[in-house]
Residue, then its C-alpha position, 0 to 999 in steps of 0.5 A: m604790232n603782234d600781241h601773240p606768239s606766231p610760228e616762224k613761217f606763216i602766210v596771212v590771209g584776209v577773210d571777209g566772206s567774199p568769193s575772192s577771200i575764199l579764193a585767197l584761202q585756197w591759194a594759201a593752202r596751195l602754197v603751204p607745202t611749197v613754202g613750208t608755212t602755216i596759214r593765219a586767216v584773219a577777219a577784221w571787224q569794227v563798229p561803224y561811227t553811226y552805231y553810236e548814234f543809232p545802236i542796233s540791239g543785239w548786234d555784235p560785230k565781233s561775233v559776226a566776224e567770227t561767223i564769217l571767218s568760220e563759214s569761209l574756212s568751211k567753204a574754202f576747205v570743203g569742211y574743216p580746215p587743215a591743222t596748218v590753219s589758225a583763225l583770228t578776228r581783230q578789231g580795227s580797219p581791215a587794211r590796218v589789221l592785215l598790215d599789223e598781222s603780216q609783220g614777219a609773214q612770208m606773204l599776205i594774201v587778199g582777194s581783189r574785191g571784198h564786200g565793201g565798196f563798188a562791185a565793179l572796181l577791179l582792186g578794192s581799197v583794202s587790197s590796194a592799201v596792203a599792196e602798197h604798204a605791206q612789208c612782205p610779198v602780197l598776192i592778190a587773188h582774182g576770180a571766184t574760185t580755184d579748180e574744184s578738184a584742188a579746193g581744200k587739197p593743199g599742194t594739188s594743181 
């Protein structure tokens, strides 16, 4: 359940720093003018179970997720994201966090493959899970990037 107020219409985008998550952000930007929404870019983070057995001094997974999210927004929007984009990091498994955040969303957009799992898979476990369980339409972005002339320019084609 969301624990923060949200605009009436929004698109949730899962971000993990992968090329397909950058593409997902770019697709969301293209849809904003058409759908009349804002973008909620979400990065999930969690502490692996093995961390408790072998702690890594100075490692802060939340800070890493915030950095990945910030750098991804910068890449997707060639500098600074537009005012229609908000950024959020949440602790938890990526699929669960995205499903929770997408409650009431117009759409959920994820990349086809993130940084986890086997690179050869066409559809990752997170994209599979959200496609199956989301309560809103899901767009799964395939490929590496949109047309360079459209990157960061919502509404161009």
